[in-house]
N, C-alpha and C positions, 0 to 999 in steps of 0.2 A: 853164064848158066842160062838155060832155057826153062820157061815156066812148065810146071807139071800139068797144068790145065790146058793152056792154049798153045804151048810150044813157042812162045815169043820171048823177047829179051827181058831179062830181069836185071834191075840195078840195085845197088846198095842204098838203103834209106835208113833214117833214124826214127825210132819209135819210142814212146814212153810206156814203160812197163808199170802198170798200176797195181799189179798183184804180186810184186816182188816181196820176198820175206825181209828185205833190207829197206823197204820203203820204195818210193817212186824212183825209177832209174831209167836212163836213156840207154837203149840197146840198138845195135846195128842188125838189120835183117835185109833180106832180098825182097823186092817188090816188083811185080810184073808191070811193065809200062802199058800193056794192052788191056788186061782184065783186072788188074789190081790185086791179084793173089799175093799173099805175103808168106814167105818161108823163112823161118829162123828157129834156132834152138829153143829159145824161151817160148815162142808160140807153139812149137811142137809139144813142149812139156805141158803147157796149159791144155792143149787139145787132148793129150793122152789122159790127163787128170780128169777132164770132163767125161771122157768115154768110160773111165773106170768106176764112176759113181753109179751105184745100183739105183734102178728106177723102182719106186714103190708104187705099185698099181693099187688104186683104191678098190676094196671089195664092195660088192653090192649091198652087204649087210654089215653094220658096225658090230664089233665084238665088245659087249658090255658085261660079259659073264663074270669077270674077275674084278670089276669096279664096284665100289660101294657108293651108293647114292644117298645123300642126306638132304632132305627137303627142309628148308627153313621157311620163315614167314614170308619171304619174298616170292615163294612159289604159289601163294594163294591169291586169287583175284576177287576183289570185292566189287559189288555193283554199286554204282552211285545212286543215292536216294534223292 
């Protein structure tokens, strides 16, 4: 097989899957000997899962309209005499 990035030779290599639902597992994947790109079914699943996560962009103004605020004694500052 040839690499999708640089079109060079890919070899089978062993990798440790740290995010497996069954715990840490060794998996076989293809690695490019030129650029190091790794292609494998587990890696593709992780990439797709990362792409599907929605990005929450912070708004410029926080929304506190529905929040109740209770100020206790810790919110008051005393001057030292």
